C-alpha positions as CSV (number, residue, x, y, z in Angstrom):
1,X,-20.6,4.2,17.0
2,X,-19.8,2.7,20.0
3,X,-16.5,1.0,19.2
4,X,-15.4,4.1,17.3
5,X,-16.5,6.7,20.2
6,X,-13.5,4.7,21.5
7,X,-11.2,6.0,19.0
8,X,-11.1,2.6,16.7
9,X,-11.9,3.4,13.1
10,X,-14.7,0.9,11.5
11,X,-12.0,-0.2,9.2
12,X,-9.5,-1.4,12.1
13,X,-12.4,-3.3,13.7
14,X,-12.6,-7.0,12.7
15,X,-15.4,-9.9,13.9
16,X,-17.8,-8.9,16.7
17,X,-19.1,-11.3,19.1
18,X,-21.9,-11.2,22.0
19,X,-22.0,-14.1,24.3
20,X,-20.3,-15.9,21.6
21,X,-22.6,-15.2,18.8
22,X,-21.1,-12.8,15.8
23,X,-22.8,-9.3,15.3
24,X,-22.4,-6.7,12.5
25,X,-21.6,-2.9,12.8
26,X,-25.1,-2.2,13.3
27,X,-26.0,-4.1,16.4
28,X,-27.2,-2.0,19.2
29,X,-25.9,-3.2,22.4
30,X,-28.4,-3.9,24.8
31,X,-27.9,-3.1,28.6
32,X,-25.5,-5.8,30.1
33,X,-23.6,-6.9,27.0
34,X,-20.0,-7.6,26.4
35,X,-18.9,-6.7,23.1
36,X,-15.9,-8.5,21.8
37,X,-13.9,-6.6,19.4
38,X,-11.3,-8.7,17.5
39,X,-8.4,-7.1,15.3
40,X,-9.3,-7.4,11.2
41,X,-8.0,-10.8,10.3
42,X,-4.5,-11.5,8.8
43,X,-4.0,-11.5,6.1
44,X,-7.1,-9.4,5.2
45,X,-8.7,-10.5,1.6
46,X,-9.4,-7.1,-0.2
47,X,-12.7,-7.3,-2.8
48,X,-10.5,-7.4,-6.4
49,X,-12.3,-6.2,-9.9
50,X,-12.3,-9.1,-12.4
51,X,-9.1,-9.6,-13.8
52,X,-7.1,-8.0,-10.9
53,X,-4.6,-10.3,-8.8
54,X,-3.4,-7.6,-6.2
55,X,-5.2,-4.6,-4.0
56,X,-4.3,-1.1,-5.5
57,X,-3.2,1.5,-2.8
58,X,-3.6,5.4,-2.2
59,X,-1.7,6.7,0.4
60,X,-1.9,10.1,2.2
61,X,0.6,13.1,2.0
62,X,2.7,11.7,4.8
63,X,4.0,8.7,3.6
64,X,5.9,9.3,0.4
65,X,8.6,7.1,1.3
66,X,6.3,3.7,1.9
67,X,5.0,4.8,-1.4
68,X,8.3,4.3,-3.1
69,X,8.7,1.1,-1.6
70,X,5.5,-0.3,-2.6
71,X,6.1,0.9,-5.9
72,X,9.5,-1.0,-5.8
73,X,7.8,-4.0,-4.9
74,X,5.6,-3.7,-8.0
75,X,2.6,-2.7,-6.0
76,X,0.0,0.1,-7.7
77,X,0.1,2.9,-5.6
78,X,-1.1,6.2,-5.8
79,X,0.5,9.1,-3.8
80,X,0.2,12.8,-4.1
81,X,1.9,15.0,-1.9
82,X,-0.8,17.7,-2.0
83,X,-4.4,16.1,-2.1
84,X,-6.7,17.1,1.1
85,X,-8.8,14.5,2.8
86,X,-12.0,14.5,1.0
87,X,-10.2,14.2,-2.8
88,X,-8.0,11.4,-1.4
89,X,-11.6,9.6,-0.3
90,X,-13.0,10.2,-3.9
91,X,-10.0,8.7,-5.7
92,X,-9.9,5.3,-3.5
93,X,-13.8,4.9,-4.0
94,X,-13.3,5.8,-7.8
95,X,-10.6,3.5,-8.1
96,X,-11.1,1.1,-5.7
97,X,-7.5,1.6,-4.1
98,X,-7.0,0.8,-0.4
99,X,-6.6,4.1,1.5
100,X,-3.2,3.7,3.8
101,X,-3.1,6.5,6.5
102,X,-1.9,7.2,10.0
103,X,-4.9,9.8,10.3
104,X,-7.6,8.0,12.4
105,X,-10.3,10.5,11.6
106,X,-10.0,9.9,7.8
107,X,-10.6,6.1,8.5
108,X,-13.8,7.1,10.3
109,X,-15.4,9.3,6.9
110,X,-18.3,7.1,6.1
111,X,-18.2,7.5,2.1
112,X,-14.7,5.8,2.2
113,X,-15.0,2.2,0.8
114,X,-12.2,0.7,2.6
115,X,-9.0,2.2,4.2
116,X,-6.6,0.8,6.7
117,X,-4.5,2.6,9.6
118,X,-0.6,2.3,8.7
119,X,1.0,1.2,12.2
120,X,5.0,1.8,12.6
121,X,6.7,5.0,12.8
122,X,9.0,4.3,10.2
123,X,9.0,3.6,6.7
124,X,10.6,-0.1,7.6
125,X,7.9,-0.9,9.9
126,X,5.2,0.5,8.3
127,X,6.2,-1.9,5.0
128,X,6.2,-5.3,7.2
129,X,2.8,-3.7,8.4
130,X,1.3,-3.8,5.5
131,X,2.9,-6.5,3.7
132,X,2.0,-8.5,6.7
133,X,-1.6,-7.3,6.8
134,X,-2.4,-7.7,2.9
135,X,0.1,-10.2,1.7
136,X,-0.2,-9.0,-1.8
137,X,1.3,-10.9,-4.8
138,X,4.7,-8.8,-5.5
139,X,6.1,-8.1,-8.9
140,X,9.7,-6.0,-7.5
141,X,11.2,-3.9,-10.3
142,X,8.3,-3.4,-12.4
143,X,7.1,0.1,-11.5
144,X,8.3,3.7,-11.7
145,X,9.0,4.8,-8.2
146,X,8.6,8.4,-9.0
147,X,5.0,8.1,-10.9
148,X,3.7,4.3,-10.2
149,X,3.8,4.0,-14.5
150,X,5.0,0.2,-15.3
151,X,8.3,0.1,-16.5
152,X,9.1,-1.5,-19.8
153,X,13.2,-2.6,-21.0
154,X,14.7,-0.1,-23.1
155,X,18.2,-1.0,-25.4
156,X,20.9,0.9,-24.0
157,X,21.5,2.8,-27.3
158,X,17.6,4.3,-27.0
159,X,19.0,6.0,-23.9
160,X,22.9,6.7,-23.2
161,X,22.6,9.8,-24.8
162,X,20.4,10.7,-21.6
163,X,23.0,9.3,-19.5
164,X,26.2,10.1,-17.4
165,X,29.6,9.3,-18.8
166,X,30.6,7.1,-16.1
167,X,26.3,5.2,-16.3
168,X,27.1,4.8,-20.1
169,X,30.7,2.4,-19.2
170,X,29.2,0.9,-16.2
171,X,25.5,-0.3,-17.3
172,X,24.0,-2.1,-19.9
173,X,20.3,-3.1,-19.0
174,X,17.8,-0.2,-18.6
175,X,14.2,0.1,-18.1
176,X,11.9,3.2,-18.7
177,X,8.9,4.5,-17.6
178,X,6.6,5.4,-20.5
179,X,4.8,7.6,-18.3
180,X,7.1,10.2,-17.2
181,X,10.2,8.8,-19.0
182,X,12.3,8.2,-16.0
183,X,15.1,5.7,-16.6
184,X,16.1,3.0,-14.3
185,X,19.2,0.9,-13.9
186,X,21.1,-1.4,-11.2
187,X,23.1,1.5,-9.7
188,X,25.1,2.2,-6.4
189,X,21.8,1.9,-4.3
190,X,20.6,-1.7,-5.7
191,X,21.9,-3.5,-2.8
192,X,20.2,-1.7,-0.2
193,X,17.0,-1.6,-2.7
194,X,17.5,-5.5,-2.7
195,X,17.2,-6.3,0.5
196,X,14.4,-4.4,0.9
197,X,13.0,-6.6,-1.8
198,X,14.4,-10.0,-0.1
199,X,12.8,-8.9,3.3
200,X,9.4,-8.1,1.8
201,X,9.3,-11.7,-0.1
202,X,10.2,-12.9,3.4
203,X,7.1,-11.0,4.9
204,X,4.7,-12.1,2.6
205,X,5.6,-15.7,2.6
206,X,5.1,-16.0,6.2
207,X,2.2,-14.6,6.1
208,X,0.3,-16.6,3.7
């Protein structure tokens, strides 16, 4: 309560010490105590369900571009542009997703099992911060950036009727999302996306 009264949500609080001894969040400071509050250690380890190799995320309504970039990297990322705060907490808890937000008040909700404050005002800086913080294993090009479904390879003959003539002539390798039907190929924006993937791999590699 003392730390949060200063505006710091508990999920952003790392180890705390008094006179060199580590104390927990329930410690009640005595008169004259000096409490040292440290940042959350990086990389932060997230409790994972059996068989799961990487944390799952849920982003609030203001982080749509970041959600697409996390999906580009193959991270299981839920996002809704119309979900209120109580519903976000319910989904995060039910699916054991780390709730990512820039709303400190949302992170102070006692019911939330785990959340993280997103640092940075643009998607590039936000992605760098999160990858440095969690250092998750990446699986680029395996998820639908629109809905988070897992992509499956698909033959050109199966989707060519859905493609523009120029796309059919230029590209031969395709993937499709079984959840929403979106079709993917390495198009005109691939170099920009490749650079996002390369930069992410460097960030995760240096954080481990």
